N, C-alpha and C positions, 0 to 999 in steps of 0.2 A: 303397806302398799308401796310399790315402786312407781315413781312418777315417770310417765312416757310423755315427753315434751314435743308436741307437734305444731307445725306452723303451715298455714295456707295463706295465699293471697288471691283475692278475686273481687269482682263487682256483682251487681245485681244479675247481670246476664249469665253468670256462672253459678249462681247459688243453687239451681236445681241439680247440677252435676256435682257440686260440693256435697249436697245432701246424699247422693249415691255413694261418694267416697266415704263419708262418715257412717253410712249404713254398713258398708263392707267392713269397716274397722270395728264397729259395734259387734257384728256377728262373729267376728274372728278374735274378739278380745278375751282376756283372762281376767278372772275376778281378783287375782293377785296384784293387778296393776291399776293405777289411776291414769286414765288417758286425757291429757290436758291439751285441747286444740285451740290455738289462737289464730284468728282470721284477720290478717292485715288488710286494710283498705284505706282509701283516701276519700271519706265522706261519699262512698259509692255503693253502700248497701243500705237500702231503706229499712225502716223500723219494722215493717210487716215481715220482711224476709228474716231479719234478725230474730224477731219474736218467734217465728215458726221453727227456725233452726234450733233455737234454745228450748223450745217446748219439745221438740222431738229427741234432742240428743243430750241436753244438759241434765242428765240423771244417772243413777246407778254409779257406775265407775267411769263416767265420761264428764268432762267439764269443757264447756264451750265459752270462748271469750272473743268478742269482736273488738278489734284495736284500730282506732282511727289514726293514721299517721300523716294526715293532711299536712301538717306543719313541716314535717320532715321532708316530705316530697316536693312541696312548693318551692323550696330554696333552690332546687336543682332541676325542676320540672322541665325547663326549656332545653336541658342538655340530655335528657333521656330519649334516645333515638328509638322509634318503633316502626314496624312496617306490617303490611298485610293485616291479619286478624289479631296481632298481638297488642296488648295495651301496656301502659306504663306500670301496671301491677306486677308485671313479670320481674321488675327490678327490686320489688320490696324485700325479697329474701336476703339481699345484699346488706341490709341494715339490721338484720336480727342480732348480730353479735353485740353491737353498741346499744341497741334498744333494750336488751335484757342482760346487763352486766352481772346479774346474780346467777345466771345459768352457765354451766360449763359445757353442755351438749344439747343439741336439738336436732329434730328431723324435719326438714322442709319437704312438702309434697305438693305437686300440682293438683288441681281439682278436676282433672280429667283421668283419674285412675280408679281402680278397684283392687282391694286386697283379697287375696285367697289364702292368706296366712295371717298370723298375729303380728301386727305392725311393731309390736315390742321386740320381736326377734330381730328386726331391722335396726331399730333404735339402739339395741344393746350391742351391736357389732363393735368390737374394740377398734378404735381409730388409731390408737397409739399416739405418736406425736405428729400424725398427719393432720392437715387442716380440714379435709373433708373426705367422705367416702363416695364412691361413684361406680357406675356401670358404663361400659363403653357405649356411647350414643349409637342407637340402632340406625338412625338415618345416615350417620357417617359411615358406618360399617357397610351400608349397602350402595353407597354412591362414590365412585372413584374420585369425582371432582371435589367432594367434600373432604375425602382423605387427604388430597393434595393441599387444600386450603388450610386445614387445621395444622399441618406440618409446617407450611411455609409462611402463613400469615400469623397464626397463633403461637407457633414456635414449639408445639409439643414434639417430643422425640420421635414418636410414632403415633399414627392415628388411633390405635387401640388405647392410647392413654387419655384420649379426649372423652370426657365423661358427660352424660346427660344430667342437666341441673334440675330436672323436674322431680327427681328422687334423690334427696340430698342430706345424708347424715352430716351434721356440721360439728366440728370441735370448736365451740364458741370461745373457750378460754385461749386456745392457740391462735384462733383468728384475731382476737383482740391483741394478743402479745405481738403479732406481726403487723399491727396497725392496718389491718385489712381495709377497713372503710376509707382510711386516708389514701391508701394506695389506689383503691378503686376511683375515688373523686379526682385524684391527680391524673390518673390515666384518662379518665373520662374527659378531662379538659384538653388532652393532647391527641387522643386517637378515637375514631368512631369505628366500632365493630357493627356492621349492619347486615351480617349473615345470620348469626345466631345471637346477636345482642348481648344481653347480660350473661348468657352462658359462656360467650367467648371471653368476657372479662374474668369470670370465675376460673375458666381454665387457664387463662394467662397468669393470674396472680397465684393460683394454687399448684401450678405444675411442679412436679417432683415431690409433692407432699399430699398425695391422693391415695387413699386406702382402696384397693380394688375389691369390688363386692361381686358375689355370685350374680350372674345376669338374669337368674330367676326372679330377682327383685326389681327388674325394670324391662319387661318383655313388651315390645311394641307390635302392633298387629299388622306387619308387612305381609302381603300375600306371598304365599309359598315358603313361609318361615314358621309354619304352625308347629307347636310343641304340645305334648300330652299334658293333661292337667296336673299330674304329679311333678312336672317341671316348672310349674307356674307358681309364683308367690305374690306377684304384683303385675297387673296389666295396665299399660300406660297407653291411652288412646291419643297418641301424639299426632301432630301435624293435622292433616285433613282426615285422618281415619277415626271419624266420630260416628258411633252407632246412632246417635240422635240426629244425624243428618242424612246418612245414606244406609242402604242395605248392604248385606253380605260383608260387613267388617269382621275380620278375624277375631275371634273371642267375644263377639258381641253378646252372646247368650248370658255371659256372666254379668255384663252391664245391666241388661234388662231384667235379669233375675233380682238383683239388688234394687234396681229402680222401682220395681213393683211393689216393694215394701216401704216406700217413702211417701211422704205427703205430696211430693212433686211428680208423681207418676203421670198423672193426667197432663200436667203442664209439659212434661218432657215429650209425651206422645203428641201433643199439639205442636210443639216446636218441630218435630220431625215432619208432621203432616204439612206444616206451613213452609217447610224448607224449600227454597227455590233451587231446583236441580241445576239450574244454569249457573248458580254459584260454585257448583262442583267443578265445572269446566274453568271457571275463573281460578279456582284454588289450583288446579292442575297447572294452569298457565303461570301462576305465581311460583309454583315449585320449579317449573322449567326455567323461569327467569332467575330464581334464586341459585339454581345450579350453574347457570351461565355466569352470574355474578361471582360465585365462588371461584370458577375457573379463571375469570378475568383477573381476580385479585391474587390468586395463586401464581399466575404467570407474570405479575408485575414485580419483578425481582427488586428493582430500585426502591419501590414503595414498601416492599416487605422489610427491607433492611432498614429503612427509615422508621417504620412502625416498631419493629422489634428493638431498635435502638432506644426509641422514646419510652417504651415500656420498661426496658432494662434500667434506664435513667431513673424512672419513678421508683422501681423496686429497690435499687441501690440507695436512693435518697432516703427512704423511710427505713431501710435496713440499718443505715448508719446513724439515724437520728436518735439521740439519746432519750431514753425514757423520762418523761417529766417527773413521774412518781419516783424514779430512782434518784434523780437530781435533788428532789425535795428531801429524801432520806439522807443523802450526803450532807446537805445543809443542816439537817437536824443533828446529825453525828457531830458536825463542827460546833453547833451551838451547846450540845450537852458536854462536849469535852471542855469548852471554855468555862462551863458552869461546874465542872467536876461531877456530873451525874452519871457516873460510869455504870451503875447497875440498873439503869432505866432502858428498856427497849425502845428503838426508834421506829419500829413498825408495829402496826396494830395486830395484836393477837386475836384469835377467835374469842367471842364473848365467853366470860368465865362462868361455868356451871359447877357447883359444888360437887366434888366426887365423893360419893358416899361409900362406905366400907364394903357394902354388898354389890358394888358395881365394878370391883376390880379383884382379880384373882392373881395377886402379886407373884406367888411362887407356882403358879400353873398347876394347881392340884386337881382341877376338874378336867375331865376327858375332852369336853368340847373346846376349852381353852387351849389344850395342846394341839387339837385338831386344827383350829383357827390359826395357831402359830405356824404350823407346818405349811398351810396354804398361803399364808401371808409371806413367808420366806420364799416360797416357789415363785410367787407373783413378783415380790420385790426383787429377787434375783434376775428375773427376766427383764424387769424394768431398768435395773442398774446396768445390765449388759447393753440395753438399748441406748441408755444415756452415754456410755462409754463409746459405743459404735458411732453415735451421731456426734461425738465430741462436744457434748454438753457438759461432761465431767471428764477432766484430764488430769490423771495422776502421773506427774513427771518422775517422782522418785520416793522411795520409802527408805530412810536412813535410820539404822539402829534397830533393825528387826530382832537382832539377838538379845536385846535388852528385855523384850517381851518374853522371848522363848526361855530365857534363864530363870524365870519366876515360877517356882513350884507351887506356891500358895495362891490364894485369892489375891487380888489386887484392886486398888482404886486407880482408875486411869483418869488423868485430867487432860483437857484440851481447850484451846482458845476457840471461840465461837463467833464466826463472822459471816456465815451463810447457811442456808438450809441444806445445802449439799455437803457441808462438812461432816455431817453425820454419815452420809454414804461413803465419804472418803475414809472415815475411820473404820467403817465396817469392812471396806476392802483391805485396809492395812491389817486389821485384826485377823481376817480370814487368811491373809498371806503369811502371818507371823506366828499364830497360835495353833496349838494342837486342836484337832477337831472335837475332842471331848470336853472342851472349856467353852462356856458361854460368856458373852459380853452383854450385860444388861445396860440400858441407857436411862438415865434420870431425865424425866421430861416435865414440862409445865402442866398444871392442872387443865387449863383451858385448851391446850393443844391436844390433850387426851380425850377430853369429854366433848369438845365441840369442833374439832378439826374436820372439815368436810371431805368427801370423796375418797380417792385412792390413798392420798397422804394420810387421811385420817385412819384408814384401815391399817396402814402400816404403823401408825403411831400407837394404836391400841393392841397390836398383836405381835410385834416384833421384839419381844423381850424388853419391854419398857417398864420403868418403875415411875409412875406419875406422882408428883407432889399433890397435896390437897390442902384446902383451908379448912377441912373438917378435923378437928383434933383426933377423933377416933381413927379415921382413915390415915392420918398422918402417923399415929402410933403404929399401924399396920405396915406403913411404908418403911419406917425405921427398923421394925423387926425384920422385914423382908430384905433390906440391904445388909443387915448383919448376918442373916442366914446365908444369903448368896455368898458373901465373902468368906464365911466359915466353911462353906461347901467347896471352896477353892475356885469359884468362878469370879469374874470381874465385873466392876460397875464403872460406867463412863460418866463422869461429872463434867459439867462446864462451870467451873468455879467463879468465872467472871460474872455469872448470873444473867447478863444480858447479851443479846446478839446484835452486833453492829455490822451492817453489810460491807464486806470487803475492807474492813478496818484491820490494818496490819499490826498495830501496836498491841502489846500485852496489857490488858486493863487490870486494875486492882482485883485481888481475889477474896472470896468469902471463906468462912471457916468450915463449912459443912463437910466437904470432901475429906479434909485433913483430919476432922474429928472422927469420922468413921475409920479412917486408916489407923489412927492411933489407938482407938478403943478396941479394934479387932486384931491389933498386932499384925497388920498386913502392910505391904509397902505401897507407896504412891509410884506410879509409873507415869512420869510427866511426858506429854506429847505437845508438840507445837507445830502448826502448819503454816509454812510460808507460801507465798503464791506470787505469780507474775503473769503479765498479759500474754496470751497466746495470739496468734495471728487470725483467730476466728472471731467474728462479731456475733454476739448473742442476739436473741430476739428483743432485748431491751436496749440495743444500740451500743452496749459496752462489750469490751473484749471478754471472751471466756477466759477464766483464770486457769493456769497450770499449777497444781498443788505438789509441794514437796512436804512429806510427813516426817517430822523428826521425832524419834522415840529415844528418850534418854534413859540412863541407868536408873534402876529403882532407888527410891529414897525411903529409908527406914527411920521410924521415930526414935529419938534418943530417949531411952527408958529411964535414964538418970535424972530426967527433968520431970516436974509435975505435968499432969495431963494438959493443962491449959498452955503450958510453955512448949510441950510437944507439938501441939497443934500450930502454935505460931511459928515454931522453928521449921516445921514441914512446909508450911505456906511460904515462908521467906525463902527457903532453898529452891522450892518449885519456881517461884517467881524470878529468882535470880538465873535459873536455867533458861527460862523463856526470854528474859531480857538479853542475856548473852547471845542467844540464838537469833533474835530480832536484830541486833546491832551488827552481828557477823554476816548475816545473809543479805541484809539491806544496806550495809556499809554506811550506817548512820547511827548516831547516839540516840537513846530513847529520851525524848522530851514531850511534855504535854503543854498545851495552852492553858490548862487550869492552874490556878495559883496554889491548889492544894497539894500536899504530899500525898501521893497515891500508892506508892509501892511498898507499903509497910506490911 
């Protein structure tokens, strides 16, 4: 089953309408998915309502969880501005990324909507590197004063880029990487947005990184804008257009149809019967006043400059703030170097699951393995192009391409290992240098193959990788596969340092494995060494994105006059000497370690 991670925020007053939303999700769900709905509240949903919702919807392929975030909200409650019929619960969506660090993606939904399509189709929209997905806000699109407000006060390039936050696919991983919550809290201290409140903060922080979504996924019931049912996937009864308050709301039939099959149907009918119609006049007056406020703020050019300046100040402050986690990694690298622990990783790998022999098709003999490989490369290529386009991966130069091109046989490729991105850099260099009929396999760690999550895990398992294993039987298959690949004339990439140290420029001591395979198979070593330098681009971790130069050296062949063990040591020594020379020439410094051990033997 695929998990569809949904979030809502409400109080007792909105529970009946949440039930309608959940009913519409239930009736349009797929048995292939598990729909997990978390309802955020601040001690504002009583036990009776929680029990009723759980009874009605916590079954089959739906899971409901009520999450009390009172402690989180109380710390800043006095700073959360509200107006009219809005409550502070509208801000809760802003805390989701840090509340759930284990999730990479989520879909937040207001509790005044109905689904006419499987919500999984909305959740599964590819957000790429964007922070959120969104539909142009219908209220903005229909009111000129709002258009002017969002362009001048919020600073979006064009009003059509301003999204409605009631239907919000969220790239939680990317939001965390950009310190989203810190940015929000800092801007909250400096600026009050009182037209659309939390929605304005979201648009301010996320502008430029919003995936545009088909507007069928957030259709609002404005009179005169009716669409046929086939153009509707989600109806959002936004603002004052509530069918449980007034008659003749566009698309009201969908709401009442789903409501009729909930335990709250009679309650909702009673809410409508008891609704004071004079409140509708009050709501209309509030809307007129809000339009007037938006117009006043749009016209206040001096204040707009001040607000945008304060916002930019906050965004830049957190953009350049170095990641605490990265700083910890750098300190750990320094400690390990002093201890001479060069073969230990400084970052936590995924939990290690033993890779059994029937779980890996090393030589891609099965059809489905080959199909998955083609798909993985197709998706990986698109992702790689996006990384390069967004300057998250910068290849400055490839030196020595002819040294790869002149190798007729299979070869063992060696490279230093300092970043998860260096494997992408090597793939780019290989594609630029090698004939298309040769493959480059990559040796990977067992845990990275078995337990690496998400998109990277898919690439790790399907893009010509040869995983190591703690199982002797699987390891035997690994050795046989490497030998076969080399004898077939293809190439195998090894990281003979064994460990990955983030942005570590020095060549670390090498292990024997890569050189043993080369000597035993009578194929050359093609040593590669990547040097790098700061670009002028600051990454999401607060550090400069690195510009890579990939150095490809002349092939090294084993001295067959020596015994096998000496051949291995000789290859390893010559490989290291090339790396050392490259390091010293490119960085204009001699290679020295803080460890007292002799490491380059």
